[in-house]
C-alpha positions in Angstrom: -6.9 -5.9 16.0 -4.4 -3.1 16.6 -5.0 -3.2 20.3 -4.3 -7.0 20.3 -1.1 -6.3 18.3 0.0 -3.7 20.9 -0.6 -6.2 23.7 1.4 -8.8 21.9 4.3 -6.4 21.3 4.2 -5.4 25.0 4.4 -9.1 26.0 7.3 -9.6 23.5 9.1 -6.6 25.1 8.6 -7.9 28.6 9.8 -11.3 27.6 12.9 -10.0 25.9 13.8 -7.7 28.8 13.4 -10.6 31.2 15.5 -12.8 29.0 18.3 -10.3 28.7 18.4 -9.6 32.5 18.6 -13.3 33.2 21.1 -14.3 30.6 23.3 -11.3 29.8 25.8 -10.0 32.4 29.2 -8.4 32.4 31.1 -11.7 32.1 28.9 -12.9 29.3 29.5 -9.7 27.3 33.2 -9.7 28.0 33.6 -13.3 26.7 31.2 -12.9 23.7 32.7 -12.9 20.2 32.1 -10.1 17.7 30.0 -12.5 15.7 27.8 -13.3 18.7 27.2 -9.7 19.4 26.4 -9.1 15.8 23.9 -11.9 15.9 22.2 -10.5 18.9 22.0 -7.1 17.3 20.6 -8.6 14.2 18.0 -10.6 16.3 16.8 -7.3 17.9 16.5 -5.7 14.5 14.4 -8.6 13.2 12.2 -8.4 16.3 11.8 -4.6 15.9 10.9 -4.9 12.3 8.4 -7.7 13.0 6.7 -5.4 15.6 6.5 -2.6 13.1 5.0 -4.9 10.5 2.6 -6.4 13.0 1.3 -2.9 13.9 1.0 -1.9 10.3 -0.9 -5.0 9.3 -3.2 -4.7 12.3 -3.9 -1.1 11.4 -4.7 -2.1 7.9 -7.1 -4.8 9.0 -8.9 -2.4 11.4 -9.4 0.0 8.5 -10.7 -2.8 6.3 -13.1 -3.9 9.1 -14.4 -0.3 9.5 -15.1 -0.1 5.8 -16.8 -3.4 5.7 -18.9 -2.4 8.7 -20.0 0.8 6.9 -20.8 -1.2 3.8 -22.9 -3.6 5.8 -24.7 -0.8 7.5 -25.5 0.8 4.1 -26.7 -2.6 2.8 -28.9 -3.3 5.8 -30.5 0.2 5.4 -31.3 -0.7 1.8 -32.9 -4.0 2.8 -35.0 -2.3 5.5 -36.3 0.3 3.0 
């Protein structure tokens, strides 16, 4: 799960980089209001926070899956015995 989350984050980063290259240039920034700039900064903060949360949750799910696999292995040994 964590690997899938990393792949998703990489795709998000590529998309955001492409979007910024295509839409933001010197003239755009010069004519942008302080509120617009603040909104863009806030958007990046939300995206960064969501990436951190995504990785943390994926890591947690991987740990849970590992524990469940161990429990299933122990249970199957009991059944075989």
